[in-house]
FIDOBA-33472 format. One record per residue: x, y, z of N, C-alpha, C in turn; residue number from 1; residue in three letters. Coordinates in Angstrom, 3 decimals. Layout:
// FIDOBA-33472
<<X Y Z> <X Y Z> <X Y Z> NUM 'ALA'> ...
This chain:
// FIDOBA-33472
<<0.848 -1.204 0.038> <-0.068 0.051 0.007> <0.927 1.271 -0.006> 1 'MET'> <<2.061 1.205 0.839> <2.930 2.244 0.732> <3.220 2.732 -0.524> 2 'ARG'> <<3.677 1.660 -1.454> <4.230 1.984 -2.823> <2.990 2.700 -3.559> 3 'ALA'> <<1.898 2.404 -3.525> <0.701 3.131 -4.137> <0.759 4.469 -3.617> 4 'VAL'> <<0.829 4.766 -2.415> <0.883 6.196 -2.030> <2.186 6.923 -2.587> 5 'TYR'> <<3.320 6.352 -2.487> <4.477 6.924 -3.096> <4.140 7.290 -4.514> 6 'VAL'> <<3.724 6.347 -5.212> <3.466 6.565 -6.835> <2.513 7.652 -7.060> 7 'THR'> <<1.381 7.620 -6.161> <0.338 8.846 -6.373> <1.070 10.020 -6.075> 8 'ILE'> <<1.993 10.171 -5.092> <2.718 11.480 -4.587> <3.814 11.968 -5.810> 9 'ALA'> <<4.438 10.964 -6.362> <5.193 11.335 -7.509> <4.525 11.758 -8.517> 10 'LEU'> <<3.406 10.978 -9.053> <2.704 11.628 -10.142> <2.153 13.117 -9.842> 11 'VAL'> <<1.744 13.267 -8.721> <1.314 14.706 -8.338> <2.386 15.585 -8.439> 12 'ALA'> <<3.666 15.438 -8.081> <4.697 16.223 -8.115> <4.997 16.550 -9.564> 13 'ILE'> <<5.118 15.537 -10.354> <5.342 15.551 -11.753> <4.333 16.539 -12.409> 14 'ALA'> <<2.939 16.349 -12.235> <2.112 17.119 -12.817> <2.161 18.610 -12.180> 15 'ALA'> <<2.703 18.698 -11.156> <2.773 20.075 -10.670> <3.759 20.989 -11.435> 16 'GLY'> <<4.589 20.246 -12.211> <5.751 20.873 -12.972> <5.188 21.069 -14.402> 17 'VAL'> <<4.005 21.073 -14.796> <3.511 21.179 -16.079> <2.937 22.690 -16.231> 18 'CYS'> <<3.300 23.333 -17.302> <3.166 24.628 -17.598> <2.424 24.713 -19.045> 19 'PHE'> <<1.763 25.977 -19.053> <0.992 26.105 -20.323> <1.857 26.095 -21.597> 20 'ALA'> <<3.018 26.556 -21.686> <3.959 26.436 -22.692> <5.263 25.761 -22.410> 21 'GLU'> <<5.516 24.892 -23.087> <6.995 24.121 -22.913> <8.252 25.116 -23.220> 22 'LYS'> <<9.112 24.804 -22.424> <10.318 25.625 -22.721> <11.464 24.781 -23.292> 23 'SER'> <<12.443 25.384 -24.172> <13.512 24.682 -24.643> <14.484 24.325 -23.445> 24 'SER'> <<15.203 23.214 -23.415> <15.984 23.003 -22.414> <17.045 23.918 -22.491> 25 'PRO'> <<17.842 24.312 -21.410> <18.797 25.363 -21.233> <20.169 24.863 -22.056> 26 'PRO'> <<20.869 25.686 -22.603> <21.986 25.356 -23.184> <23.203 24.792 -22.189> 27 'ASP'> <<24.324 24.389 -22.814> <25.155 23.884 -21.878> <25.798 24.648 -20.675> 28 'TYR'> <<26.094 26.104 -21.140> <26.533 26.784 -20.239> <25.628 27.275 -19.249> 29 'ALA'> <<24.259 27.418 -19.492> <23.325 27.828 -18.517> <23.117 26.567 -17.635> 30 'ALA'> <<23.178 25.370 -18.068> <22.875 24.365 -17.427> <24.086 23.969 -16.297> 31 'LEU'> <<25.135 24.198 -16.915> <26.363 23.912 -16.005> <26.350 24.963 -14.966> 32 'ALA'> <<25.868 26.221 -15.216> <25.837 27.086 -13.750> <24.834 26.788 -12.977> 33 'GLN'> <<23.553 26.398 -13.496> <22.663 26.018 -12.615> <22.905 24.678 -11.709> 34 'SER'> <<23.466 23.852 -12.448> <23.977 22.650 -11.661> <25.000 23.011 -10.640> 35 'ASN'> <<25.894 23.823 -10.817> <26.927 24.179 -10.039> <26.188 24.842 -8.541> 36 'ARG'> <<25.400 25.792 -9.041> <24.492 26.441 -7.829> <23.585 25.594 -7.032> 37 'LYS'> <<23.088 24.516 -7.676> <22.195 23.537 -6.989> <23.044 22.602 -6.221> 38 'ILE'> <<24.172 22.136 -6.662> <24.950 21.135 -5.960> <25.751 22.004 -4.663> 39 'ARG'> <<25.776 23.212 -4.911> <26.351 23.999 -3.785> <25.259 24.103 -2.555> 40 'GLU'> <<23.954 24.396 -3.127> <22.920 24.587 -2.049> <22.630 23.221 -1.170> 41 'ILE'> <<22.724 22.144 -2.013> <22.329 20.648 -1.560> <23.741 19.979 -1.107> 42 'PHE'> <<24.940 20.605 -1.025> <26.038 20.077 -0.674> <26.161 19.135 0.530> 43 'LYS'> <<25.506 19.514 1.476> <25.437 18.600 2.629> <24.555 17.257 2.358> 44 'ALA'> <<23.314 17.537 1.717> <22.707 16.386 1.560> <23.277 15.367 0.680> 45 'GLU'> <<23.886 15.913 -0.547> <24.500 15.228 -1.537> <25.719 14.277 -0.785> 46 'ILE'> <<26.553 15.017 0.101> <27.541 14.186 0.832> <26.828 13.116 1.580> 47 'ALA'> <<25.805 13.328 2.231> <25.241 12.292 3.183> <24.546 11.121 2.478> 48 'LYS'> <<24.018 11.236 1.303> <23.404 10.324 0.399> <24.347 9.117 0.010> 49 'ALA'> <<24.484 8.161 0.786> <25.323 7.167 0.451> <24.684 5.715 0.012> 50 'ARG'> <<23.650 5.593 0.657> <22.852 4.286 0.511> <21.700 4.657 -0.418> 51 'THR'> <<21.063 3.527 -1.190> <20.051 3.863 -2.163> <18.878 4.446 -1.556> 52 'PRO'> <<18.468 4.177 -0.131> <17.314 4.904 0.366> <17.489 6.245 0.513> 53 'ALA'> <<18.805 6.764 0.838> <19.155 8.064 1.010> <19.081 8.709 -0.379> 54 'GLN'> <<19.611 7.869 -1.175> <19.726 8.700 -2.645> <18.316 8.956 -3.202> 55 'GLN'> <<17.366 8.102 -2.941> <15.912 8.167 -3.380> <15.357 9.484 -2.533> 56 'ILE'> <<15.594 9.474 -1.284> <15.019 10.652 -0.596> <15.635 11.880 -1.058> 57 'GLU'> <<17.010 12.016 -1.401> <17.526 13.008 -2.113> <16.710 13.177 -3.439> 58 'LEU'> <<16.793 12.338 -4.229> <16.159 12.670 -5.643> <14.635 13.265 -5.512> 59 'ALA'> <<13.881 12.816 -4.605> <12.611 13.314 -4.353> <12.639 14.593 -3.850> 60 'ARG'> <<13.683 15.154 -2.945> <13.809 16.422 -2.850> <13.973 17.169 -3.869> 61 'LYS'> <<14.986 16.743 -4.778> <15.229 17.510 -6.113> <13.930 17.946 -6.803> 62 'PHE'> <<12.977 16.595 -6.958> <11.968 16.846 -7.710> <10.914 17.651 -7.050> 63 'LEU'> <<10.856 17.694 -5.673> <9.898 18.551 -5.082> <10.275 20.050 -5.160> 64 'GLN'> <<11.605 20.135 -5.086> <12.115 21.672 -5.308> <11.975 22.279 -6.724> 65 'SER'> <<11.859 21.360 -7.734> <11.574 21.749 -9.084> <10.205 22.262 -9.314> 66 'ALA'> <<9.216 21.898 -8.277> <7.924 22.480 -8.354> <7.670 23.670 -7.744> 67 'THR'> <<8.538 24.234 -7.244> <8.476 25.621 -6.474> <8.261 26.818 -7.479> 68 'GLU'> <<7.469 27.556 -7.234> <7.073 28.787 -8.191> <8.168 29.701 -8.487> 69 'GLU'> <<9.207 29.836 -7.497> <10.246 30.762 -7.653> <11.474 30.198 -8.375> 70 'ASN'> <<11.341 28.930 -8.632> <12.407 28.349 -9.330> <12.529 28.867 -10.945> 71 'VAL'> <<13.592 29.424 -11.469> <13.601 29.652 -12.783> <13.775 28.553 -13.829> 72 'ASN'> <<13.745 28.499 -15.088> <13.576 27.479 -15.898> <14.834 26.706 -15.955> 73 'THR'> <<16.041 27.247 -16.039> <17.341 26.618 -16.090> <17.385 25.755 -14.891> 74 'ASP'> <<17.116 26.387 -13.670> <17.413 25.625 -12.408> <16.273 24.425 -12.273> 75 'ASP'> <<14.944 24.744 -12.763> <13.951 23.740 -12.665> <14.604 22.400 -13.720> 76 'ARG'> <<15.237 22.694 -15.009> <15.714 21.534 -15.621> <16.929 20.993 -15.083> 77 'TYR'> <<17.665 21.534 -14.192> <18.947 21.218 -13.678> <18.416 20.369 -12.509> 78 'ALA'> <<17.480 20.778 -11.600> <16.942 19.959 -10.583> <16.300 18.531 -11.020> 79 'LEU'> <<15.617 18.743 -11.985> <14.881 17.651 -12.694> <16.003 16.471 -13.141> 80 'LEU'> <<17.069 17.216 -13.918> <18.097 16.253 -14.244> <18.945 15.538 -13.205> 81 'LEU'> <<18.920 16.068 -12.076> <19.620 15.763 -10.978> <18.682 14.604 -10.254> 82 'LEU'> <<17.461 14.921 -10.108> <16.608 14.100 -9.521> <16.669 12.606 -10.355> 83 'ALA'> <<16.462 12.807 -11.693> <16.778 11.560 -12.476> <17.970 10.717 -12.174> 84 'ARG'> <<18.981 11.611 -12.218> <20.511 11.019 -12.176> <20.530 10.216 -10.832> 85 'GLU'> <<20.165 10.923 -9.641> <20.254 10.270 -8.432> <19.439 9.096 -8.301> 86 'VAL'> <<18.105 9.345 -8.790> <17.318 7.935 -8.697> <17.803 6.976 -9.473> 87 'ALA'> <<18.430 7.153 -10.697> <18.857 5.923 -11.561> <19.909 5.226 -10.682> 88 'VAL'> <<20.875 6.013 -9.972> <21.907 5.516 -9.463> <21.518 4.657 -8.252> 89 'ASN'> <<20.508 4.991 -7.704> <19.738 4.250 -6.656> <18.894 3.090 -7.139> 90 'ALA'> <<18.830 3.008 -8.497> <18.087 1.758 -8.993> <16.608 1.962 -8.769> 91 'GLY'> <<16.046 3.268 -8.757> <14.619 3.472 -8.379> <13.928 3.801 -9.638> 92 'ASP'> <<13.257 3.017 -10.319> <12.488 3.231 -11.479> <11.190 4.274 -11.213> 93 'VAL'> <<10.533 4.243 -10.067> <9.552 5.138 -9.911> <9.934 6.624 -9.938> 94 'GLU'> <<10.911 6.995 -9.079> <11.322 8.487 -8.870> <12.022 8.925 -10.217> 95 'THR'> <<12.797 8.128 -10.915> <13.448 8.715 -12.207> <12.592 8.934 -13.144> 96 'SER'> <<11.398 7.816 -13.309> <10.354 8.111 -14.351> <9.593 9.235 -13.979> 97 'SER'> <<9.202 9.473 -12.607> <8.500 10.945 -12.506> <9.395 12.026 -12.719> 98 'ALA'> <<10.726 12.042 -12.721> <11.468 13.203 -12.859> <11.414 13.316 -14.549> 99 'ALA'> <<11.394 12.232 -15.222> <11.416 12.213 -16.835> <10.067 12.877 -17.135> 100 'VAL'> <<8.882 12.478 -16.641> <7.716 12.820 -16.814> <7.445 14.367 -16.609> 101 'GLU'> <<8.188 14.986 -15.537> <8.012 16.307 -15.118> <8.921 16.895 -16.316> 102 'ALA'> <<10.097 16.651 -16.651> <10.775 17.073 -17.732> <9.941 17.243 -19.077> 103 'MET'> <<9.251 16.304 -19.381> <8.465 16.179 -20.586> <7.375 17.187 -20.369> 104 'LEU'> <<6.771 17.343 -19.285> <5.604 18.331 -18.980> <6.139 19.790 -19.065> 105 'ASN'> <<7.331 20.114 -18.856> <7.744 21.225 -18.871> <8.846 21.861 -20.126> 106 'SER'> <<9.455 20.874 -20.569> <10.364 21.165 -21.733> <9.926 20.285 -23.049> 107 'PHE'> <<10.398 20.876 -24.134> <10.243 20.442 -25.580> <11.334 19.328 -25.602> 108 'SER'> <<10.919 18.147 -25.456> <12.024 16.948 -25.669> <11.198 15.896 -26.285> 109 'LEU'> <<11.901 15.022 -27.009> <11.445 13.760 -27.507> <11.037 12.801 -26.413> 110 'ASP'> <<9.819 12.333 -26.441> <9.434 11.412 -25.279> <9.977 10.159 -25.220> 111 'PRO'> <<9.908 9.518 -26.477> <10.414 8.231 -26.599> <11.888 8.034 -26.276> 112 'LEU'> <<12.685 8.920 -26.980> <14.196 9.102 -26.714> <14.517 9.248 -25.398> 113 'LYS'> <<13.848 10.314 -24.651> <14.106 10.448 -23.127> <13.894 9.099 -22.409> 114 'LEU'> <<12.734 8.616 -22.705> <12.261 7.422 -21.910> <13.120 6.311 -22.166> 115 'LYS'> <<13.505 5.874 -23.242> <14.426 4.954 -23.812> <15.675 4.911 -23.281> 116 'LEU'> <<16.323 6.310 -23.025> <17.543 6.373 -22.466> <17.550 6.159 -20.968> 117 'GLU'> <<16.361 6.511 -20.379> <16.044 6.356 -18.940> <16.048 4.781 -18.632> 118 'LEU'> <<15.498 4.102 -19.387> <15.405 2.678 -19.260> <16.961 1.912 -19.389> 119 'ALA'> <<17.470 2.474 -20.519> <18.889 1.879 -20.680> <19.683 2.157 -19.479> 120 'GLN'> <<19.560 3.429 -18.951> <20.476 3.850 -17.828> <20.210 3.006 -16.519> 121 'ASP'> <<18.896 2.805 -16.395> <18.287 1.982 -15.245> <18.811 0.643 -15.326> 122 'LEU'> <<18.795 0.040 -16.491> <19.318 -1.291 -16.779> <20.687 -1.645 -16.142> 123 'ASP'> <<21.605 -0.441 -15.909> <22.856 -0.802 -15.352> <23.065 -0.636 -13.855> 124 'LYS'> <<21.880 -0.112 -13.344> <21.919 -0.051 -11.841> <20.748 -0.897 -11.059> 125 'TRP'> <<19.840 -1.189 -11.778> <18.556 -2.037 -11.118> <19.158 -3.241 -10.511> 126 'VAL'> <<18.892 -3.571 -9.249> <19.338 -4.850 -8.732> <18.249 -5.500 -8.135> 127 'ARG'> <<17.400 -4.967 -7.362> <16.232 -5.712 -6.692> <14.982 -6.218 -7.558> 128 'ALA'> <<14.680 -7.603 -7.334> <13.588 -8.267 -8.128> <12.497 -7.175 -8.543> 129 'PRO'> <<12.170 -6.538 -7.649> <10.914 -5.594 -7.682> <11.177 -4.517 -8.811> 130 'TYR'> <<12.341 -3.956 -8.602> <12.846 -2.782 -9.532> <13.084 -3.467 -10.946> 131 'ALA'> <<13.648 -4.530 -10.893> <13.748 -5.451 -12.377> <12.324 -5.264 -12.938> 132 'ARG'> <<11.197 -5.626 -12.234> <9.983 -5.979 -12.750> <9.478 -4.600 -13.340> 133 'ALA'> <<9.624 -3.534 -12.352> <9.302 -2.193 -12.811> <9.966 -1.752 -14.089> 134 'ASP'> <<11.247 -1.974 -14.113> <12.107 -1.675 -15.475> <11.540 -2.394 -16.650> 135 'LEU'> <<11.059 -3.659 -16.481> <10.667 -4.524 -17.484> <9.034 -3.881 -18.081> 136 'ILE'> <<8.330 -3.532 -17.021> <7.043 -2.816 -17.373> <7.322 -1.493 -18.004> 137 'HIS'> <<8.342 -0.755 -17.586> <8.600 0.305 -18.229> <8.894 0.196 -19.778> 138 'LEU'> <<9.757 -0.835 -20.027> <10.060 -1.191 -21.471> <8.900 -1.510 -22.213> 139 'TYR'> <<8.132 -2.261 -21.503> <6.809 -2.930 -22.238> <5.907 -1.544 -22.570> 140 'ASN'> <<5.908 -0.610 -21.736> <5.068 0.806 -22.044> <5.549 1.381 -23.293> 141 'ALA'> <<7.015 1.238 -23.104> <7.360 2.201 -24.301> <7.379 1.450 -25.828> 142 'LEU'> <<7.381 0.112 -25.711> <7.034 -0.691 -26.862> <5.733 -0.306 -27.292> 143 'ILE'> <<4.670 -0.183 -26.725> <3.474 0.032 -26.764> <3.380 1.689 -27.461> 144 'VAL'> <<4.193 2.584 -26.696> <4.233 3.928 -27.083> <4.834 4.100 -28.497> 145 'GLU'> <<5.899 3.419 -28.790> <6.287 3.493 -30.065> <5.368 2.738 -31.148> 146 'ALA'> <<4.645 1.848 -30.817> <3.624 1.182 -31.862> <2.586 2.439 -32.212> 147 'LEU'> <<2.003 3.208 -31.040> <1.095 4.129 -31.223> <1.509 5.227 -31.985> 148 'GLY'> <<2.972 5.639 -31.964> <3.410 6.717 -32.680> <3.935 6.250 -33.998> 149 'ALA'> <<3.817 5.027 -34.224> <4.039 4.264 -35.496> <5.730 4.446 -35.923> 150 'GLU'> <<6.399 4.428 -34.736> <7.963 4.427 -34.805> <8.400 3.033 -34.617> 151 'GLN'> <<8.141 2.237 -35.755> <8.512 0.895 -35.657> <9.941 0.452 -35.433> 152 'PHE'> <<10.881 1.322 -36.128> <12.196 0.730 -36.102> <12.642 1.110 -34.603> 153 'GLU'> <<12.341 2.275 -34.008> <12.605 2.646 -32.571> <11.921 1.494 -31.610> 154 'LEU'> <<10.813 1.051 -32.040> <10.010 0.031 -31.269> <10.810 -1.254 -31.245> 155 'GLY'> <<11.377 -1.580 -32.306> <12.235 -2.908 -32.587> <13.487 -2.685 -31.662> 156 'ARG'> <<14.217 -1.571 -31.587> <15.348 -1.450 -30.829> <14.973 -1.569 -29.223> 157 'ARG'> <<13.759 -0.844 -28.868> <13.312 -1.004 -27.399> <13.045 -2.498 -27.154> 158 'ILE'> <<12.235 -3.229 -27.923> <11.963 -4.479 -27.735> <13.211 -5.301 -27.483> 159 'ALA'> <<14.286 -5.150 -28.306> <15.564 -5.844 -28.225> <16.084 -5.692 -26.799> 160 'ALA'> <<16.210 -4.492 -26.351> <16.609 -4.114 -24.784> <15.771 -4.757 -24.066> 161 'SER'> <<14.215 -4.797 -24.050> <13.444 -5.314 -23.122> <13.500 -6.787 -23.116> 162 'ALA'> <<13.803 -7.483 -24.182> <14.055 -8.959 -24.346> <15.287 -9.233 -23.278> 163 'GLN'> <<16.259 -8.412 -23.505> <17.635 -8.763 -22.622> <17.418 -8.450 -21.402> 164 'VAL'> <<16.527 -7.455 -20.917> <16.277 -7.260 -19.419> <15.368 -8.439 -18.944> 165 'ALA'> <<14.388 -8.828 -19.762> <13.530 -9.807 -19.332> <14.247 -11.120 -18.989> 166 'ALA'> <<15.297 -11.478 -19.790> <16.072 -12.602 -19.567> <16.814 -12.710 -18.194> 167 'ARG'> <<17.006 -11.391 -17.697> <17.758 -11.307 -16.519> <17.012 -11.312 -15.194> 168 'GLN'> <<15.642 -11.528 -15.329> <14.447 -11.659 -14.362> <14.144 -13.170 -14.027> 169 'SER'> <<13.999 -13.459 -12.683> <13.564 -14.732 -12.522> <12.064 -14.965 -12.578> 170 'ASP'> <<11.301 -13.907 -13.175> <9.925 -13.951 -13.261> <9.636 -14.248 -14.740> 171 'ASP'> <<9.238 -15.604 -15.037> <9.109 -15.856 -16.670> <7.886 -15.093 -17.257> 172 'ALA'> <<6.874 -14.676 -16.280> <5.629 -13.991 -16.991> <6.113 -12.682 -17.449> 173 'SER'> <<7.282 -12.062 -17.025> <7.749 -10.897 -17.626> <8.356 -10.943 -18.914> 174 'LEU'> <<9.059 -12.161 -19.136> <9.486 -12.529 -20.395> <8.380 -12.572 -21.524> 175 'GLY'> <<7.331 -13.286 -21.014> <5.940 -13.636 -21.780> <5.436 -12.290 -22.296> 176 'ARG'> <<5.322 -11.297 -21.352> <4.772 -10.069 -21.595> <5.569 -9.413 -22.583> 177 'LEU'> <<6.849 -9.235 -22.515> <7.633 -8.617 -23.270> <7.544 -9.365 -24.892> 178 'ILE'> <<7.424 -10.639 -25.027> <7.330 -11.341 -26.064> <5.957 -11.064 -26.822> 179 'ASN'> <<5.040 -11.232 -26.038> <3.595 -10.717 -26.606> <3.567 -9.538 -27.014> 180 'SER'> <<4.116 -8.351 -26.378> <4.005 -7.062 -26.866> <5.002 -6.772 -28.075> 181 'THR'> <<6.069 -7.726 -28.119> <6.968 -7.471 -29.436> <6.189 -8.120 -30.445> 182 'THR'> <<5.504 -9.079 -30.297> <4.667 -9.643 -31.523> <3.634 -8.868 -32.040> 183 'GLN'> <<2.977 -8.128 -31.056> <1.929 -7.033 -31.324> <2.480 -5.906 -32.307> 184 'ARG'> <<3.855 -5.453 -31.788> <4.687 -4.652 -32.604> <4.881 -5.140 -34.004> 185 'LEU'> <<5.264 -6.343 -34.120> <5.573 -6.854 -35.518> <4.311 -6.947 -36.314> 186 'ARG'> <<3.174 -7.380 -35.642> <1.895 -7.578 -36.477> <1.464 -6.033 -36.757> 187 'ASP'> <<1.529 -5.085 -35.981> <1.201 -3.765 -36.247> <2.142 -3.066 -37.427> 188 'ALA'> <<3.341 -3.486 -37.523> <4.230 -2.888 -38.600> <3.797 -3.572 -39.861> 189 'GLU'> <<3.478 -4.853 -39.876> <3.079 -5.601 -41.082> <1.791 -4.910 -41.636> 190 'THR'> <<0.892 -4.728 -40.505> <-0.649 -4.232 -40.944> <-0.326 -2.755 -41.444> 191 'ALA'> <<0.550 -1.942 -40.793> <0.923 -0.568 -41.089> <1.407 -0.513 -42.644> 192 'TYR'> <<2.444 -1.414 -42.937> <2.789 -1.305 -44.276> <1.759 -1.840 -45.269> 193 'ASN'> <<1.051 -2.710 -45.113> <-0.239 -2.951 -46.047> <-1.194 -2.048 -46.165> 194 'GLY'> <<-1.432 -1.241 -44.995> <-2.414 -0.233 -44.864> <-1.914 1.089 -45.946> 195 'ALA'> <<-0.677 1.223 -45.827> <-0.025 2.234 -46.578> <-0.290 2.043 -48.231> 196 'ARG'> <<0.000 0.631 -48.371> <-0.004 0.440 -49.824> <-1.542 0.503 -50.251> 197 'LYS'> <<-2.555 0.077 -49.315> <-3.954 0.028 -49.784> <-4.380 1.456 -49.791> 198 'ALA'> <<-3.900 2.261 -49.102> <-4.267 3.568 -49.190> <-4.018 4.235 -50.520> 199 'GLU'> <<-2.894 3.972 -51.295> <-2.709 4.286 -52.529> <-3.726 3.899 -53.494> 200 'ILE'> <<-4.107 2.619 -53.382> <-5.191 2.036 -54.169> <-6.500 2.884 -53.770> 201 'THR'> <<-6.825 3.162 -52.682> <-8.146 3.788 -52.209> <-8.095 5.210 -52.991> 202 'LEU'> <<-7.099 5.937 -53.149> <-7.149 7.151 -53.918> <-7.412 7.128 -55.424> 203 'THR'> <<-7.251 5.961 -55.920> <-7.626 5.564 -57.223> <-9.037 4.994 -57.284> 204 'LYS'> <<-9.347 4.157 -56.520> <-10.635 3.382 -56.327> <-11.037 3.544 -54.911> 205 'ASN'> <<-11.912 4.432 -54.392> <-12.243 4.578 -52.992> <-13.217 3.197 -52.649> 206 'PRO'> <<-13.917 2.700 -53.609> <-14.684 1.528 -53.433> <-13.989 0.182 -53.270> 207 'ALA'> <<-12.578 0.202 -53.360> <-11.937 -1.164 -53.606> <-12.145 -1.946 -52.026> 208 'ASP'> <<-12.886 -3.245 -52.196> <-13.362 -3.691 -50.926> <-12.017 -4.113 -50.161> 209 'ALA'> <<-11.178 -4.828 -50.807> <-10.057 -5.345 -50.223> <-9.058 -4.308 -49.559> 210 'THR'> <<-8.958 -3.125 -50.103> <-8.100 -1.909 -49.660> <-8.941 -1.251 -48.565> 211 'ALA'> <<-10.074 -1.263 -48.601> <-10.792 -0.757 -47.262> <-10.786 -1.608 -46.312> 212 'ASN'> <<-10.698 -2.979 -46.395> <-10.676 -3.885 -45.228> <-9.207 -3.660 -44.634> 213 'LEU'> <<-8.229 -3.644 -45.596> <-6.694 -3.561 -44.998> <-6.583 -2.230 -44.064> 214 'MET'> <<-6.900 -1.289 -44.571> <-6.876 0.244 -44.013> <-7.961 0.235 -42.884> 215 'VAL'> <<-9.033 -0.181 -42.932> <-9.972 -0.442 -41.873> <-9.522 -1.036 -40.601> 216 'GLY'> <<-8.792 -2.358 -41.081> <-8.431 -3.219 -39.773> <-7.273 -2.556 -39.228> 217 'LYS'> <<-6.458 -1.958 -39.939> <-5.115 -1.275 -39.233> <-5.798 -0.132 -38.214> 218 'TYR'> <<-6.667 0.660 -38.802> <-7.166 1.901 -38.128> <-7.915 1.327 -36.756> 219 'GLU'> <<-8.733 0.361 -37.039> <-9.324 0.014 -35.722> <-8.611 -0.947 -34.742> 220 'CYS'> <<-7.967 -1.743 -35.292> <-7.545 -3.050 -34.486> <-6.120 -2.701 -33.951> 221 'PHE'> <<-5.248 -1.830 -34.506> <-3.935 -1.307 -34.145> <-3.904 -0.083 -33.608> 222 'PHE'> <<-4.436 0.824 -34.357> <-4.386 2.282 -33.679> <-5.509 2.625 -32.972> 223 'LYS'> <<-6.691 1.908 -32.956> <-7.777 2.168 -32.119> <-8.594 3.371 -32.459> 224 'GLY'> <<-8.420 3.781 -33.741> <-9.161 4.874 -34.201> <-10.311 4.422 -34.957> 225 'ASP'> <<-11.397 4.123 -34.143> <-12.617 3.474 -34.732> <-13.501 4.412 -35.507> 226 'TRP'> <<-13.517 5.705 -35.209> <-14.349 6.690 -36.039> <-13.704 6.647 -37.676> 227 'PRO'> <<-12.351 6.639 -37.578> <-11.744 6.505 -39.042> <-11.753 5.104 -39.623> 228 'ALA'> <<-11.642 4.045 -39.014> <-11.565 2.787 -39.329> <-13.091 2.137 -39.617> 229 'GLY'> <<-14.049 2.459 -38.975> <-15.511 1.786 -39.120> <-15.912 1.937 -40.508> 230 'LEU'> <<-15.998 3.315 -40.979> <-16.616 3.529 -42.353> <-15.819 2.687 -43.357> 231 'PRO'> <<-14.686 2.388 -43.269> <-13.784 1.576 -44.156> <-14.009 -0.047 -44.035> 232 'LEU'> <<-14.388 -0.577 -42.712> <-14.633 -1.767 -42.761> <-16.086 -2.034 -43.138> 233 'LEU'> <<-16.920 -0.825 -43.066> <-18.225 -1.186 -43.684> <-18.335 -1.415 -45.253> 234 'ALA'> <<-17.160 -0.742 -45.965> <-17.073 -1.103 -47.400> <-16.027 -2.085 -47.719> 235 'GLN'> <<-15.961 -2.886 -46.728> <-14.836 -3.870 -46.818> <-15.119 -5.104 -47.568> 236 'SER'> <<-14.118 -6.205 -47.683> <-14.603 -7.352 -48.449> <-14.964 -8.459 -47.275> 237 'SER'> <<-15.063 -8.242 -46.185> <-15.264 -9.182 -44.946> <-16.657 -8.723 -44.661> 238 'ASP'> <<-17.627 -9.758 -44.949> <-19.097 -9.691 -44.736> <-19.285 -9.600 -43.154> 239 'ALA'> <<-18.519 -10.155 -42.369> <-18.914 -10.334 -40.968> <-18.533 -9.048 -40.374> 240 'ASN'> <<-17.420 -8.398 -40.711> <-16.981 -7.110 -40.245> <-18.124 -6.125 -40.517> 241 'LEU'> 
């Protein structure tokens, strides 16, 4: 139950760093200046954070500090980056993920790239079985996200890393989860390629039943866009659909 409360609290903190307009990340010089300032302010806490538990507490303090209204944009980014770094070193998937979500809420960044980098960094530090399970679930969510964004090449890279991580777990169900989602990614890519070819056919002949079927199935069953897909299925060659 405590883990549930911690997760809720971290989500609330991450949501608190959301602004109407996203900022660009600070340049190297500005980030370095903010980083030096923050490390000086938290010098004592950083020196004391030796154990994973202490590091997690420090990471959450960085995360909380980033939500304060008087924090400027450069310092906010530096605080969130430090929260991510310290939480990763502690092997804490929850807190590092909350830091990344807060970065995505506030700054113009590539979500999939940032999350994949996080997962790959965590892979080097995660030790506890529960944290390994959290990491594999993170990988699984990234595969689904890549599928939804139709970034299949990146999805395959994520899936490969996920399968390696799953093999290092004692929980066979996690391997089955990744294998199932990876197969779903492959099926979606095949359907996507077929749908793109079928769309060319539909530009020439909108009534083509086979092309309507291929595009309609992809829109409904893989993208989940039923308003777009149902009219196509209605004109398809599948009588049942």
